[in-house]
C-alpha positions in Angstrom: -4.4 19.8 -26.0 -2.5 17.1 -24.0 -4.3 14.0 -23.8 -3.7 11.7 -20.5 -2.0 8.6 -22.2 -4.7 5.3 -21.6 -4.6 2.0 -22.5 -7.7 0.4 -24.6 -7.2 -2.8 -22.2 -9.0 -3.0 -18.6 -7.4 -1.7 -16.2 -6.3 -2.8 -13.0 -8.6 -2.3 -9.9 -5.0 -1.4 -7.6 -5.4 1.3 -4.8 -2.1 0.6 -3.5 -3.3 -1.0 0.0 -1.4 -4.4 -0.9 -2.6 -6.4 2.2 -4.1 -10.3 1.8 -7.0 -11.0 4.3 -6.5 -13.7 6.2 -10.0 -15.6 6.1 -10.8 -14.7 2.6 -7.7 -14.9 0.7 -9.0 -11.5 -0.6 -6.5 -8.0 -0.6 -8.3 -5.8 1.3 -7.5 -2.7 -1.3 -9.3 -4.5 -4.3 -11.0 -7.3 -3.6 -8.7 -9.8 -6.0 -7.4 -13.1 -5.2 -3.6 -13.5 -4.6 -4.2 -16.2 -7.7 -6.3 -13.2 -9.6 -3.6 -10.4 -9.0 -0.5 -12.3 -9.8 -2.5 -13.7 -13.2 -3.4 -9.9 -13.6 -1.2 -8.7 -16.8 -1.5 -12.1 -18.3 -5.2 -12.4 -19.0 -7.0 -11.5 -21.5 -9.9 -8.4 -21.2 -12.4 -10.2 -21.2 -11.3 -12.6 -18.2 -10.4 -8.8 -16.8 -14.8 -8.0 -17.4 -15.6 -10.9 -15.3 -13.3 -10.0 -12.2 -13.5 -6.7 -12.5 -17.6 -8.0 -12.1 -17.4 -10.1 -9.1 -15.1 -7.0 -6.4 -18.2 -5.9 -5.2 -19.8 -8.3 -4.2 -17.0 -9.8 -2.4 -16.4 -7.1 0.3 -19.2 -8.0 3.0 -16.3 -10.7 3.5 -13.8 -8.7 5.0 -15.5 -5.1 6.0 -15.2 -4.4 8.8 -13.9 -7.7 10.0 -10.1 -6.3 10.6 -10.9 -3.6 13.0 -13.1 -6.1 14.6 -10.0 -8.4 15.9 -8.2 -5.2 17.0 -11.0 -4.1 19.3 -11.2 -7.9 20.5 -7.2 -8.2 21.3 -7.4 -5.1 23.4 
């Protein structure tokens, strides 16, 4: 009967993979910019929703590029 505690606010998309992609400036884990990450605790739920709505579209900016660099350097 103990329900997990949940907040009403929009939760952070952080997945604890905090590596910033040099070219795009996006976090490899959550796809937010460093500015968005640092401001997350202070912004409104509506701004959080706006940011969250753009995250999936950002994935092509970093997907595959990290591995490609590693292969080129070998």
